[in-house]
NUPA-693303 format. One record per residue (C-alpha): z, y negated, x; residue in three letters. Coordinates in steps of 0.5 Angstrom, whole numbers. Layout:
N
{pz=Z; py=Y; px=X; resn=ala} $
...
This chain:
488
{pz=53; py=18; px=48; resn=met} $
{pz=46; py=17; px=50; resn=ser} $
{pz=43; py=10; px=49; resn=ala} $
{pz=38; py=14; px=45; resn=asp} $
{pz=42; py=16; px=38; resn=pro} $
{pz=37; py=20; px=35; resn=ile} $
{pz=38; py=25; px=41; resn=ala} $
{pz=45; py=26; px=39; resn=his} $
{pz=43; py=26; px=32; resn=gly} $
{pz=45; py=33; px=31; resn=asp} $
{pz=52; py=33; px=33; resn=glu} $
{pz=53; py=27; px=29; resn=val} $
{pz=50; py=30; px=23; resn=ala} $
{pz=54; py=36; px=24; resn=glu} $
{pz=61; py=33; px=24; resn=leu} $
{pz=59; py=29; px=18; resn=ala} $
{pz=57; py=34; px=14; resn=leu} $
{pz=62; py=39; px=15; resn=lys} $
{pz=67; py=34; px=12; resn=arg} $
{pz=63; py=33; px=6; resn=val} $
{pz=62; py=41; px=5; resn=val} $
{pz=70; py=41; px=6; resn=ala} $
{pz=71; py=36; px=1; resn=ser} $
{pz=68; py=40; px=-5; resn=gly} $
{pz=63; py=35; px=-6; resn=ala} $
{pz=56; py=39; px=-9; resn=glu} $
{pz=52; py=35; px=-4; resn=tyr} $
{pz=51; py=30; px=2; resn=gly} $
{pz=46; py=28; px=7; resn=asp} $
{pz=46; py=23; px=13; resn=ile} $
{pz=40; py=19; px=15; resn=arg} $
{pz=41; py=16; px=23; resn=leu} $
{pz=36; py=10; px=24; resn=leu} $
{pz=33; py=7; px=30; resn=asp} $
{pz=28; py=1; px=29; resn=ser} $
{pz=25; py=-3; px=34; resn=thr} $
{pz=21; py=-9; px=31; resn=thr} $
{pz=16; py=-14; px=35; resn=gln} $
{pz=14; py=-21; px=32; resn=thr} $
{pz=9; py=-26; px=36; resn=ile} $
{pz=8; py=-32; px=32; resn=tyr} $
{pz=3; py=-38; px=34; resn=gly} $
{pz=2; py=-45; px=31; resn=glu} $
{pz=-3; py=-50; px=32; resn=asp} $
{pz=-6; py=-47; px=39; resn=arg} $
{pz=1; py=-45; px=42; resn=arg} $
{pz=6; py=-39; px=42; resn=ile} $
{pz=12; py=-41; px=37; resn=asp} $
{pz=16; py=-35; px=38; resn=ser} $
{pz=17; py=-28; px=41; resn=ile} $
{pz=22; py=-24; px=37; resn=arg} $
{pz=24; py=-17; px=40; resn=asp} $
{pz=29; py=-14; px=36; resn=thr} $
{pz=33; py=-7; px=35; resn=gln} $
{pz=37; py=-4; px=30; resn=asp} $
{pz=41; py=2; px=29; resn=arg} $
{pz=46; py=6; px=25; resn=gly} $
{pz=47; py=11; px=20; resn=phe} $
{pz=49; py=12; px=13; resn=gly} $
{pz=52; py=18; px=9; resn=ile} $
{pz=51; py=19; px=2; resn=arg} $
{pz=56; py=24; px=-2; resn=val} $
{pz=55; py=27; px=-9; resn=leu} $
{pz=62; py=29; px=-12; resn=tyr} $
{pz=63; py=31; px=-19; resn=his} $
{pz=57; py=28; px=-21; resn=gly} $
{pz=58; py=21; px=-18; resn=ala} $
{pz=56; py=18; px=-11; resn=trp} $
{pz=59; py=15; px=-5; resn=gly} $
{pz=56; py=12; px=1; resn=phe} $
{pz=58; py=9; px=7; resn=ala} $
{pz=55; py=7; px=14; resn=ala} $
{pz=56; py=4; px=21; resn=ser} $
{pz=53; py=1; px=27; resn=ser} $
{pz=57; py=5; px=31; resn=val} $
{pz=54; py=12; px=33; resn=leu} $
{pz=59; py=16; px=36; resn=ser} $
{pz=62; py=23; px=35; resn=leu} $
{pz=69; py=20; px=33; resn=glu} $
{pz=65; py=15; px=28; resn=glu} $
{pz=62; py=20; px=24; resn=ala} $
{pz=68; py=24; px=21; resn=pro} $
{pz=71; py=17; px=19; resn=arg} $
{pz=65; py=15; px=16; resn=val} $
{pz=64; py=21; px=12; resn=ala} $
{pz=71; py=21; px=10; resn=glu} $
{pz=70; py=14; px=7; resn=leu} $
{pz=64; py=16; px=3; resn=ala} $
{pz=68; py=22; px=0; resn=ile} $
{pz=73; py=17; px=-2; resn=glu} $
{pz=68; py=12; px=-5; resn=ile} $
{pz=65; py=18; px=-9; resn=ala} $
{pz=72; py=21; px=-11; resn=lys} $
{pz=73; py=14; px=-14; resn=gly} $
{pz=67; py=13; px=-17; resn=ser} $
{pz=68; py=20; px=-21; resn=ala} $
{pz=74; py=18; px=-24; resn=ser} $
{pz=71; py=13; px=-27; resn=leu} $
{pz=64; py=16; px=-29; resn=ala} $
{pz=62; py=16; px=-36; resn=ser} $
{pz=56; py=21; px=-34; resn=ala} $
{pz=55; py=26; px=-29; resn=arg} $
{pz=49; py=26; px=-24; resn=val} $
{pz=45; py=32; px=-23; resn=lys} $
{pz=40; py=32; px=-18; resn=leu} $
{pz=33; py=36; px=-19; resn=ala} $
{pz=32; py=42; px=-15; resn=asp} $
{pz=28; py=41; px=-8; resn=glu} $
{pz=26; py=46; px=-3; resn=pro} $
{pz=29; py=46; px=4; resn=ile} $
{pz=25; py=43; px=9; resn=his} $
{pz=25; py=43; px=16; resn=arg} $
{pz=20; py=38; px=19; resn=asp} $
{pz=18; py=33; px=24; resn=arg} $
{pz=13; py=27; px=22; resn=val} $
{pz=10; py=23; px=27; resn=val} $
{pz=5; py=17; px=26; resn=thr} $
{pz=-2; py=18; px=29; resn=ala} $
{pz=-4; py=13; px=34; resn=arg} $
{pz=-9; py=11; px=39; resn=arg} $
{pz=-6; py=5; px=42; resn=ile} $
{pz=2; py=4; px=42; resn=asp} $
{pz=3; py=-3; px=40; resn=pro} $
{pz=9; py=-3; px=44; resn=phe} $
{pz=5; py=-1; px=51; resn=ser} $
{pz=0; py=-7; px=50; resn=val} $
{pz=2; py=-13; px=55; resn=lys} $
{pz=5; py=-19; px=52; resn=leu} $
{pz=0; py=-23; px=55; resn=glu} $
{pz=-6; py=-19; px=52; resn=thr} $
{pz=-3; py=-21; px=45; resn=lys} $
{pz=-1; py=-28; px=46; resn=thr} $
{pz=-8; py=-29; px=49; resn=ala} $
{pz=-11; py=-26; px=43; resn=leu} $
{pz=-7; py=-31; px=38; resn=leu} $
{pz=-8; py=-37; px=42; resn=leu} $
{pz=-16; py=-36; px=43; resn=glu} $
{pz=-16; py=-34; px=35; resn=thr} $
{pz=-13; py=-41; px=34; resn=met} $
{pz=-17; py=-44; px=39; resn=glu} $
{pz=-23; py=-42; px=35; resn=tyr} $
{pz=-20; py=-44; px=28; resn=val} $
{pz=-20; py=-51; px=31; resn=his} $
{pz=-27; py=-51; px=33; resn=arg} $
{pz=-29; py=-53; px=26; resn=gln} $
{pz=-29; py=-60; px=24; resn=pro} $
{pz=-23; py=-62; px=19; resn=gly} $
{pz=-18; py=-56; px=21; resn=ile} $
{pz=-11; py=-59; px=22; resn=val} $
{pz=-7; py=-54; px=22; resn=arg} $
{pz=-7; py=-46; px=24; resn=ser} $
{pz=-3; py=-40; px=25; resn=ser} $
{pz=-3; py=-33; px=28; resn=ala} $
{pz=2; py=-27; px=28; resn=ser} $
{pz=2; py=-20; px=31; resn=leu} $
{pz=8; py=-15; px=28; resn=trp} $
{pz=9; py=-8; px=30; resn=ala} $
{pz=15; py=-4; px=28; resn=arg} $
{pz=17; py=3; px=30; resn=arg} $
{pz=23; py=7; px=26; resn=asp} $
{pz=26; py=14; px=29; resn=arg} $
{pz=30; py=17; px=24; resn=lys} $
{pz=34; py=24; px=23; resn=leu} $
{pz=35; py=26; px=16; resn=phe} $
{pz=40; py=32; px=15; resn=val} $
{pz=43; py=35; px=8; resn=ser} $
{pz=48; py=40; px=6; resn=thr} $
{pz=43; py=44; px=3; resn=glu} $
{pz=40; py=45; px=10; resn=gly} $
{pz=34; py=40; px=10; resn=ser} $
{pz=33; py=38; px=17; resn=his} $
{pz=27; py=32; px=18; resn=leu} $
{pz=25; py=28; px=24; resn=glu} $
{pz=21; py=22; px=24; resn=phe} $
{pz=17; py=18; px=29; resn=asp} $
{pz=14; py=12; px=24; resn=leu} $
{pz=10; py=6; px=26; resn=leu} $
{pz=7; py=0; px=23; resn=ala} $
{pz=2; py=-5; px=25; resn=thr} $
{pz=0; py=-12; px=22; resn=asn} $
{pz=-4; py=-18; px=24; resn=gly} $
{pz=-6; py=-25; px=21; resn=asp} $
{pz=-8; py=-32; px=22; resn=phe} $
{pz=-10; py=-38; px=17; resn=asp} $
{pz=-13; py=-44; px=18; resn=ala} $
{pz=-11; py=-51; px=14; resn=thr} $
{pz=-16; py=-56; px=12; resn=ala} $
{pz=-15; py=-63; px=10; resn=val} $
{pz=-19; py=-68; px=5; resn=his} $
{pz=-18; py=-74; px=1; resn=asp} $
{pz=-10; py=-73; px=2; resn=gly} $
{pz=-11; py=-66; px=0; resn=arg} $
{pz=-9; py=-60; px=4; resn=phe} $
{pz=-12; py=-53; px=3; resn=ala} $
{pz=-11; py=-46; px=7; resn=ser} $
{pz=-15; py=-40; px=8; resn=arg} $
{pz=-12; py=-33; px=11; resn=arg} $
{pz=-14; py=-27; px=14; resn=phe} $
{pz=-10; py=-21; px=15; resn=asn} $
{pz=-10; py=-14; px=17; resn=thr} $
{pz=-7; py=-9; px=12; resn=pro} $
{pz=0; py=-7; px=14; resn=his} $
{pz=-2; py=0; px=16; resn=leu} $
{pz=2; py=6; px=19; resn=arg} $
{pz=-3; py=6; px=25; resn=met} $
{pz=-3; py=3; px=33; resn=gly} $
{pz=-6; py=-3; px=36; resn=tyr} $
{pz=-12; py=0; px=34; resn=glu} $
{pz=-12; py=-4; px=28; resn=leu} $
{pz=-11; py=-10; px=31; resn=ile} $
{pz=-17; py=-9; px=36; resn=glu} $
{pz=-22; py=-7; px=30; resn=asn} $
{pz=-20; py=-13; px=26; resn=ala} $
{pz=-24; py=-17; px=31; resn=asn} $
{pz=-20; py=-24; px=30; resn=phe} $
{pz=-25; py=-28; px=34; resn=leu} $
{pz=-31; py=-26; px=30; resn=ala} $
{pz=-27; py=-27; px=23; resn=glu} $
{pz=-24; py=-34; px=25; resn=ala} $
{pz=-30; py=-38; px=24; resn=pro} $
{pz=-31; py=-36; px=17; resn=arg} $
{pz=-24; py=-37; px=15; resn=ile} $
{pz=-24; py=-44; px=18; resn=ala} $
{pz=-31; py=-46; px=15; resn=ser} $
{pz=-28; py=-43; px=8; resn=gln} $
{pz=-22; py=-47; px=9; resn=ala} $
{pz=-26; py=-54; px=9; resn=val} $
{pz=-30; py=-52; px=4; resn=glu} $
{pz=-24; py=-50; px=-1; resn=lys} $
{pz=-21; py=-57; px=0; resn=val} $
{pz=-27; py=-60; px=-2; resn=lys} $
{pz=-29; py=-56; px=-8; resn=ala} $
{pz=-28; py=-58; px=-15; resn=pro} $
{pz=-23; py=-56; px=-19; resn=thr} $
{pz=-24; py=-51; px=-24; resn=thr} $
{pz=-25; py=-52; px=-32; resn=glu} $
{pz=-20; py=-48; px=-36; resn=pro} $
{pz=-23; py=-43; px=-41; resn=gly} $
{pz=-25; py=-36; px=-41; resn=leu} $
{pz=-28; py=-33; px=-35; resn=tyr} $
{pz=-30; py=-26; px=-33; resn=asp} $
{pz=-27; py=-25; px=-27; resn=leu} $
{pz=-29; py=-20; px=-21; resn=val} $
{pz=-23; py=-19; px=-16; resn=leu} $
{pz=-23; py=-16; px=-9; resn=asp} $
{pz=-19; py=-11; px=-7; resn=pro} $
{pz=-14; py=-15; px=-3; resn=glu} $
{pz=-12; py=-19; px=-9; resn=his} $
{pz=-12; py=-13; px=-14; resn=leu} $
{pz=-7; py=-10; px=-9; resn=ser} $
{pz=-2; py=-15; px=-12; resn=leu} $
{pz=-4; py=-15; px=-19; resn=thr} $
{pz=-3; py=-8; px=-19; resn=met} $
{pz=4; py=-8; px=-15; resn=his} $
{pz=7; py=-13; px=-20; resn=glu} $
{pz=4; py=-11; px=-27; resn=ser} $
{pz=3; py=-3; px=-25; resn=cys} $
{pz=8; py=-1; px=-19; resn=gly} $
{pz=14; py=-4; px=-22; resn=his} $
{pz=14; py=-2; px=-29; resn=pro} $
{pz=12; py=5; px=-27; resn=ser} $
{pz=19; py=6; px=-23; resn=glu} $
{pz=23; py=10; px=-28; resn=leu} $
{pz=30; py=7; px=-26; resn=asp} $
{pz=27; py=0; px=-29; resn=arg} $
{pz=24; py=4; px=-35; resn=ala} $
{pz=31; py=7; px=-36; resn=leu} $
{pz=35; py=0; px=-36; resn=gly} $
{pz=38; py=1; px=-29; resn=tyr} $
{pz=35; py=-4; px=-26; resn=glu} $
{pz=36; py=-10; px=-30; resn=ala} $
{pz=40; py=-15; px=-26; resn=asn} $
{pz=34; py=-17; px=-21; resn=tyr} $
{pz=27; py=-17; px=-22; resn=ala} $
{pz=27; py=-14; px=-29; resn=gly} $
{pz=26; py=-8; px=-33; resn=thr} $
{pz=20; py=-5; px=-36; resn=ser} $
{pz=15; py=-5; px=-42; resn=phe} $
{pz=13; py=2; px=-40; resn=leu} $
{pz=19; py=6; px=-44; resn=thr} $
{pz=20; py=13; px=-43; resn=thr} $
{pz=17; py=14; px=-51; resn=glu} $
{pz=11; py=11; px=-49; resn=thr} $
{pz=9; py=16; px=-43; resn=arg} $
{pz=3; py=20; px=-45; resn=gly} $
{pz=0; py=16; px=-51; resn=thr} $
{pz=1; py=9; px=-49; resn=tyr} $
{pz=-6; py=5; px=-47; resn=arg} $
{pz=-5; py=1; px=-41; resn=tyr} $
{pz=-12; py=0; px=-40; resn=gly} $
{pz=-19; py=1; px=-41; resn=ser} $
{pz=-22; py=8; px=-40; resn=pro} $
{pz=-25; py=5; px=-33; resn=his} $
{pz=-17; py=5; px=-31; resn=val} $
{pz=-14; py=10; px=-27; resn=ser} $
{pz=-8; py=9; px=-23; resn=leu} $
{pz=-6; py=14; px=-18; resn=val} $
{pz=0; py=15; px=-14; resn=ala} $
{pz=-1; py=18; px=-7; resn=asp} $
{pz=4; py=18; px=-2; resn=asn} $
{pz=0; py=23; px=2; resn=thr} $
{pz=-6; py=19; px=4; resn=glu} $
{pz=-5; py=18; px=12; resn=pro} $
{pz=-4; py=11; px=15; resn=glu} $
{pz=-1; py=8; px=8; resn=thr} $
{pz=6; py=5; px=8; resn=leu} $
{pz=9; py=10; px=4; resn=ala} $
{pz=6; py=16; px=7; resn=ala} $
{pz=12; py=18; px=11; resn=thr} $
{pz=12; py=26; px=10; resn=gly} $
{pz=19; py=26; px=6; resn=tyr} $
{pz=23; py=21; px=2; resn=asp} $
{pz=30; py=19; px=3; resn=asp} $
{pz=32; py=25; px=-2; resn=asp} $
{pz=29; py=29; px=3; resn=gly} $
{pz=23; py=30; px=-2; resn=val} $
{pz=16; py=32; px=0; resn=ala} $
{pz=11; py=26; px=-1; resn=cys} $
{pz=6; py=28; px=-7; resn=gln} $
{pz=0; py=25; px=-11; resn=arg} $
{pz=0; py=24; px=-18; resn=trp} $
{pz=-3; py=20; px=-24; resn=asp} $
{pz=1; py=14; px=-26; resn=ile} $
{pz=-5; py=12; px=-31; resn=val} $
{pz=-11; py=17; px=-33; resn=arg} $
{pz=-17; py=14; px=-36; resn=asp} $
{pz=-13; py=8; px=-39; resn=gly} $
{pz=-7; py=12; px=-41; resn=ile} $
{pz=0; py=11; px=-38; resn=phe} $
{pz=2; py=18; px=-36; resn=val} $
{pz=7; py=18; px=-30; resn=gly} $
{pz=13; py=15; px=-27; resn=tyr} $
{pz=16; py=14; px=-20; resn=cys} $
{pz=22; py=18; px=-19; resn=thr} $
{pz=28; py=21; px=-15; resn=asn} $
{pz=32; py=27; px=-15; resn=arg} $
{pz=37; py=23; px=-20; resn=glu} $
{pz=33; py=20; px=-25; resn=val} $
{pz=27; py=25; px=-26; resn=ala} $
{pz=31; py=30; px=-30; resn=pro} $
{pz=32; py=25; px=-35; resn=lys} $
{pz=25; py=25; px=-37; resn=ile} $
{pz=25; py=33; px=-37; resn=gly} $
{pz=22; py=33; px=-30; resn=glu} $
{pz=24; py=39; px=-26; resn=thr} $
{pz=22; py=36; px=-19; resn=arg} $
{pz=22; py=29; px=-16; resn=ser} $
{pz=16; py=25; px=-14; resn=arg} $
{pz=19; py=23; px=-8; resn=gly} $
{pz=20; py=16; px=-9; resn=ser} $
{pz=27; py=15; px=-6; resn=asn} $
{pz=27; py=10; px=0; resn=arg} $
{pz=32; py=5; px=3; resn=ala} $
{pz=30; py=-1; px=7; resn=asp} $
{pz=35; py=1; px=13; resn=ser} $
{pz=41; py=6; px=15; resn=trp} $
{pz=46; py=1; px=11; resn=gly} $
{pz=42; py=1; px=5; resn=ser} $
{pz=43; py=6; px=-1; resn=val} $
{pz=36; py=10; px=-3; resn=pro} $
{pz=33; py=7; px=-9; resn=ile} $
{pz=27; py=9; px=-13; resn=val} $
{pz=21; py=5; px=-10; resn=arg} $
{pz=14; py=4; px=-12; resn=ile} $
{pz=9; py=9; px=-9; resn=ala} $
{pz=2; py=8; px=-6; resn=asn} $
{pz=-1; py=6; px=-12; resn=ile} $
{pz=-9; py=5; px=-12; resn=gly} $
{pz=-14; py=4; px=-17; resn=leu} $
{pz=-19; py=10; px=-17; resn=glu} $
{pz=-26; py=8; px=-15; resn=pro} $
{pz=-32; py=7; px=-20; resn=gly} $
{pz=-39; py=8; px=-19; resn=thr} $
{pz=-42; py=1; px=-19; resn=ala} $
{pz=-43; py=-4; px=-13; resn=thr} $
{pz=-40; py=-11; px=-12; resn=leu} $
{pz=-47; py=-14; px=-13; resn=asp} $
{pz=-47; py=-10; px=-20; resn=asp} $
{pz=-41; py=-13; px=-22; resn=leu} $
{pz=-43; py=-20; px=-21; resn=leu} $
{pz=-50; py=-19; px=-24; resn=ala} $
{pz=-47; py=-18; px=-31; resn=asp} $
{pz=-43; py=-24; px=-30; resn=val} $
{pz=-46; py=-30; px=-34; resn=lys} $
{pz=-40; py=-35; px=-33; resn=arg} $
{pz=-34; py=-32; px=-29; resn=gly} $
{pz=-30; py=-33; px=-22; resn=leu} $
{pz=-30; py=-28; px=-16; resn=tyr} $
{pz=-23; py=-28; px=-13; resn=ile} $
{pz=-21; py=-26; px=-6; resn=glu} $
{pz=-14; py=-25; px=-3; resn=gly} $
{pz=-6; py=-27; px=-5; resn=his} $
{pz=-4; py=-33; px=-8; resn=gly} $
{pz=2; py=-35; px=-12; resn=ser} $
{pz=4; py=-31; px=-18; resn=phe} $
{pz=10; py=-30; px=-23; resn=ser} $
{pz=11; py=-25; px=-28; resn=ile} $
{pz=17; py=-24; px=-34; resn=asp} $
{pz=23; py=-19; px=-33; resn=gln} $
{pz=19; py=-13; px=-37; resn=arg} $
{pz=13; py=-14; px=-33; resn=arg} $
{pz=9; py=-16; px=-39; resn=tyr} $
{pz=7; py=-23; px=-39; resn=asn} $
{pz=4; py=-26; px=-32; resn=phe} $
{pz=0; py=-31; px=-28; resn=gln} $
{pz=-4; py=-30; px=-22; resn=phe} $
{pz=-7; py=-35; px=-17; resn=gly} $
{pz=-11; py=-33; px=-10; resn=gly} $
{pz=-13; py=-35; px=-4; resn=asp} $
{pz=-21; py=-36; px=-5; resn=ala} $
{pz=-25; py=-37; px=-11; resn=phe} $
{pz=-32; py=-38; px=-12; resn=trp} $
{pz=-36; py=-40; px=-19; resn=leu} $
{pz=-41; py=-34; px=-21; resn=val} $
{pz=-46; py=-37; px=-26; resn=glu} $
{pz=-52; py=-32; px=-28; resn=asn} $
{pz=-50; py=-26; px=-24; resn=gly} $
{pz=-49; py=-30; px=-17; resn=lys} $
{pz=-44; py=-33; px=-13; resn=arg} $
{pz=-46; py=-41; px=-13; resn=thr} $
{pz=-40; py=-45; px=-9; resn=his} $
{pz=-33; py=-45; px=-8; resn=met} $
{pz=-28; py=-48; px=-13; resn=val} $
{pz=-20; py=-49; px=-13; resn=arg} $
{pz=-14; py=-49; px=-17; resn=asp} $
{pz=-15; py=-43; px=-20; resn=val} $
{pz=-9; py=-39; px=-24; resn=ile} $
{pz=-11; py=-34; px=-29; resn=tyr} $
{pz=-6; py=-31; px=-34; resn=his} $
{pz=-5; py=-26; px=-39; resn=gly} $
{pz=-1; py=-20; px=-42; resn=ile} $
{pz=-1; py=-13; px=-38; resn=thr} $
{pz=-4; py=-8; px=-42; resn=pro} $
{pz=-9; py=-13; px=-45; resn=glu} $
{pz=-11; py=-15; px=-38; resn=phe} $
{pz=-12; py=-8; px=-36; resn=trp} $
{pz=-16; py=-6; px=-42; resn=asn} $
{pz=-21; py=-12; px=-41; resn=ser} $
{pz=-23; py=-8; px=-34; resn=cys} $
{pz=-30; py=-6; px=-36; resn=asp} $
{pz=-33; py=-4; px=-29; resn=ala} $
{pz=-30; py=-2; px=-22; resn=val} $
{pz=-34; py=-1; px=-15; resn=ala} $
{pz=-35; py=5; px=-12; resn=asp} $
{pz=-31; py=8; px=-6; resn=arg} $
{pz=-35; py=5; px=-1; resn=ser} $
{pz=-32; py=-2; px=-3; resn=his} $
{pz=-25; py=1; px=-3; resn=arg} $
{pz=-20; py=-3; px=2; resn=arg} $
{pz=-12; py=-2; px=3; resn=arg} $
{pz=-7; py=-7; px=3; resn=tyr} $
{pz=1; py=-6; px=4; resn=gly} $
{pz=7; py=-10; px=3; resn=phe} $
{pz=13; py=-10; px=7; resn=ile} $
{pz=17; py=-15; px=3; resn=thr} $
{pz=18; py=-12; px=-4; resn=cys} $
{pz=24; py=-14; px=-7; resn=gly} $
{pz=29; py=-10; px=-11; resn=lys} $
{pz=36; py=-8; px=-12; resn=gly} $
{pz=43; py=-11; px=-11; resn=gln} $
{pz=44; py=-12; px=-5; resn=pro} $
{pz=37; py=-14; px=-4; resn=gly} $
{pz=32; py=-9; px=-1; resn=gln} $
{pz=25; py=-10; px=2; resn=ser} $
{pz=21; py=-4; px=0; resn=gly} $
{pz=14; py=-2; px=4; resn=trp} $
{pz=8; py=1; px=0; resn=met} $
{pz=0; py=1; px=0; resn=thr} $
{pz=-4; py=-1; px=-6; resn=his} $
{pz=-12; py=1; px=-5; resn=ala} $
{pz=-17; py=-1; px=-10; resn=ala} $
{pz=-25; py=-3; px=-10; resn=ser} $
{pz=-27; py=-9; px=-13; resn=his} $
{pz=-26; py=-9; px=-21; resn=ala} $
{pz=-29; py=-14; px=-27; resn=arg} $
{pz=-25; py=-16; px=-32; resn=phe} $
{pz=-28; py=-20; px=-38; resn=arg} $
{pz=-26; py=-26; px=-42; resn=asn} $
{pz=-19; py=-28; px=-38; resn=val} $
{pz=-16; py=-34; px=-39; resn=ser} $
{pz=-16; py=-39; px=-33; resn=val} $
{pz=-12; py=-45; px=-32; resn=ile} $
{pz=-15; py=-50; px=-28; resn=gly} $
{pz=-15; py=-57; px=-25; resn=gly} $
{pz=-8; py=-58; px=-24; resn=his} $
{pz=-7; py=-61; px=-17; resn=gly} $
{pz=-8; py=-59; px=-10; resn=gly} $
{pz=-7; py=-52; px=-7; resn=ser} $
């Protein structure tokens, strides 16, 4: 075969799915995937590593008498396709002989389409010297700030070319791209270290994302804030009003809303790794998840976001739907297998695998907090004693996504409506519905920012999911904060 496996994907798919149909299986699909990734990492004003990797292969799913079988191979050949198909059929038949319940898939129209990520600059066409020069110059700018002792900077890009074909007749081609860049600064003072980080969101864009981020303009600010942070006083424990920035909220939403809204968790299918969900099926439509200011919308159709791939790995078209509307929990992330279990006739299109060798599973959608009408100044103005938090830090959350604690990357004390000075060692904790019910204002759409994740862990064997969470700044009242517990 050609060095380009996708170019001959139709032949591979035809051979494999002929075997599936002949076996008497009620459904089958094949995914061929060719992934190219580049990661450039710099540390302390030098380039530490450059990694270019390519991974390719195909996976076949078979549904036989209501039970799944899956097999995969990295050998892309016309001889290998029928063999892997037969293995998937054999596994499905074995599963069917032991199954106590039968899988029934929700209906989905046949789709024939091609999805291509819009890009102005292909990151793989940008010269390596241009990329390394940017990282070196960024780190040099960071080290111009007195008190900085460490720095790092990186660029990342991935291209996925994929073909999905099913026995139902769907035929989908994908040329997907994602890009990211970041850098950080570490300061030392009195034997204590503190870091401050800047990153572009992971988005489905070209290298223009990096150019627009303007690392060199941001570097002095990040470095000076790292120095201010390491010298900042610790936080006194107590109740504070919190104003949270969009990047920080992306992680809070991900852990306390995204994961519990996965229907397989709510049904108890995902209990061994990362827990189940407190948003059980009987609560849908009645449970008060948050205040009336809180509306969380899943949108896998928004351009540039990570889960906006056109179709999921069930061949289901990406959609937009409500998870929480005016504070009431109303919807889940589903796939074709679990959607009928709550009476829904169609999947929400949230079934994704992280590689050709992985079985697709229900993943978090692009869930975002709907904007309000305030400005950031409005949110701060009505805070007598509070904290303003930016970025990601440490976190933990229980197996039902109910009790949690979150840190952050940078913290400012807010007194009488004004940010006064930085503080450190901030961790807030709470219970998910109590926390979201304490939200009394959200900033308007002009404050909305998007931040993505490519390391969302789930499943056994573990998989890394991709999704984007968007938000404007939001305010939460009387949240319990732990402070003064050592250095960052």
